[in-house]
C-alpha positions in Angstrom: 124.1 -25.2 -160.4 121.3 -27.8 -160.5 120.8 -29.4 -163.9 117.0 -29.9 -163.9 117.2 -31.9 -167.1 119.2 -34.5 -165.2 116.8 -34.4 -162.3 113.9 -35.0 -164.7 115.7 -38.0 -166.3 116.3 -39.5 -162.9 112.6 -39.1 -161.9 111.5 -40.5 -165.3 113.8 -43.5 -164.7 111.8 -44.3 -161.5 108.4 -43.9 -163.1 106.5 -46.5 -165.1 104.9 -44.9 -168.2 104.2 -48.1 -170.0 100.9 -49.9 -169.9 98.9 -47.4 -168.0 97.3 -44.1 -168.5 98.3 -42.9 -165.1 102.0 -42.5 -164.4 103.2 -44.6 -161.4 106.4 -43.5 -159.8 108.5 -45.8 -157.5 108.6 -44.5 -154.0 107.3 -45.3 -150.5 103.7 -45.2 -149.7 102.5 -43.7 -146.5 101.8 -47.2 -145.1 105.4 -48.3 -145.9 106.8 -45.2 -144.2 104.7 -45.9 -141.1 106.0 -49.5 -141.0 109.6 -48.3 -141.3 109.0 -45.8 -138.5 107.3 -48.5 -136.3 110.3 -50.9 -136.8 112.8 -48.1 -136.0 110.7 -47.3 -132.8 110.8 -51.0 -131.8 114.6 -51.2 -132.3 115.1 -48.0 -130.3 112.9 -49.5 -127.5 115.1 -52.6 -127.4 118.4 -50.6 -127.7 117.9 -48.0 -125.0 117.7 -50.3 -122.0 120.9 -52.0 -123.2 122.6 -48.6 -123.4 121.5 -47.8 -119.9 122.9 -51.1 -118.7 126.2 -50.5 -120.5 126.5 -47.0 -119.1 125.9 -48.4 -115.5 128.5 -51.1 -116.1 131.0 -48.4 -117.3 130.3 -46.3 -114.2 130.9 -49.4 -112.0 134.2 -50.2 -113.7 135.3 -46.6 -113.3 134.4 -46.6 -109.6 136.1 -50.0 -109.1 139.3 -48.6 -110.7 139.2 -45.4 -108.5 138.6 -47.5 -105.3 141.7 -49.6 -106.2 143.7 -46.4 -106.9 142.8 -44.8 -103.5 143.7 -48.1 -101.7 147.0 -48.2 -103.5 147.7 -44.6 -102.7 147.1 -45.2 -98.9 149.2 -48.3 -99.0 152.0 -46.3 -100.6 151.5 -43.7 -97.8 151.9 -46.4 -95.2 155.0 -47.8 -97.0 156.7 -44.3 -96.7 155.6 -43.3 -93.2 155.1 -46.8 -91.6 151.9 -45.4 -90.1 148.4 -44.4 -91.2 146.6 -41.2 -90.0 143.5 -41.5 -87.8 140.7 -40.6 -90.1 137.7 -41.1 -87.7 134.6 -40.4 -89.8 136.5 -38.8 -92.6 135.7 -40.6 -95.9 138.4 -41.5 -98.3 136.9 -38.9 -100.6 136.7 -36.1 -98.0 138.8 -33.1 -98.8 141.1 -33.8 -95.8 142.0 -37.3 -97.1 142.4 -36.0 -100.6 144.8 -33.3 -99.4 146.9 -35.8 -97.4 147.3 -38.0 -100.5 148.0 -34.9 -102.7 150.7 -33.7 -100.4 149.0 -30.4 -99.4 148.4 -31.5 -95.8 151.5 -31.4 -93.6 150.3 -32.8 -90.3 150.3 -36.4 -91.5 152.2 -36.0 -94.8 155.2 -34.1 -93.4 157.4 -34.6 -96.4 154.5 -33.5 -98.7 154.8 -36.6 -101.0 152.2 -36.7 -103.7 150.6 -40.2 -103.6 147.8 -39.3 -106.0 146.9 -36.5 -108.4 143.6 -34.6 -108.1 142.1 -31.7 -109.9 141.2 -28.4 -108.1 137.5 -29.2 -107.7 138.3 -32.6 -106.1 140.9 -30.9 -103.8 138.3 -28.4 -102.6 135.2 -30.7 -102.4 136.5 -34.2 -102.0 136.8 -37.3 -104.2 133.3 -38.5 -105.2 132.2 -41.6 -107.1 130.2 -41.4 -110.4 127.0 -41.1 -108.5 128.1 -38.1 -106.4 128.8 -39.9 -103.1 132.1 -39.5 -101.2 134.3 -42.6 -101.2 134.4 -44.3 -97.7 137.7 -45.2 -96.0 138.8 -47.3 -93.1 142.5 -47.2 -92.1 144.4 -49.4 -89.6 145.6 -46.4 -87.5 146.4 -48.5 -84.4 148.5 -51.0 -86.3 146.6 -54.2 -85.2 146.1 -55.3 -88.9 142.3 -54.9 -88.7 139.8 -52.4 -89.9 136.0 -52.1 -89.7 134.5 -51.3 -93.1 130.9 -51.1 -93.8 130.1 -53.0 -90.6 132.5 -55.8 -91.5 135.8 -56.6 -89.6 138.6 -57.1 -92.1 142.2 -58.2 -91.7 143.8 -55.5 -93.8 145.4 -52.1 -93.3 143.3 -50.2 -95.8 139.7 -50.5 -97.0 138.0 -48.2 -99.5 134.4 -48.5 -100.8 131.6 -46.7 -102.6 128.0 -46.9 -101.6 127.1 -47.4 -105.2 124.3 -45.9 -107.2 121.7 -46.1 -104.5 123.9 -44.4 -101.9 122.9 -47.0 -99.2 125.5 -49.0 -97.3 125.3 -52.7 -97.4 123.4 -53.2 -100.6 124.4 -55.2 -103.6 125.6 -52.2 -105.6 128.3 -51.3 -103.1 131.8 -51.4 -104.6 134.5 -52.5 -102.1 138.2 -52.8 -102.3 138.2 -56.1 -100.4 135.8 -57.8 -102.9 137.0 -58.2 -106.5 
């Protein structure tokens, strides 16, 4: 139950009855309210770009972690089988590569070892980065210790990369396993 007597006493405590015929109550004027709204709008304007930058940095960190996990899984595959499959144009994220690492594909992963866990959607559609692009993969299938990744010759057995937010290869937002 609301005690209106208490409410009236609270309001009277905020009002100035002394010295004037008109009762003045403490509160915010319309101008003060508009100033507060303007300040809040300014703060939001400053905050939102920072939030977008933080979200992008978080996506990059997540993709960098996933690139490292995919590379580690393929290296573990090599350690077990002493060979890497020929992937051709198959991206690291393509469903075929995902199924090899998950142990569902038996042509290359004959013992059906599970090198990486994936959910059902990823198994069906492939492993995509935070921007919806498939991860790219280069494997040293011929054993010469060299792969070509993103137009670059690298002396390594596995290279994994994402085309980044813009989806264009060779731009500064690409995330590559060979560049930390």
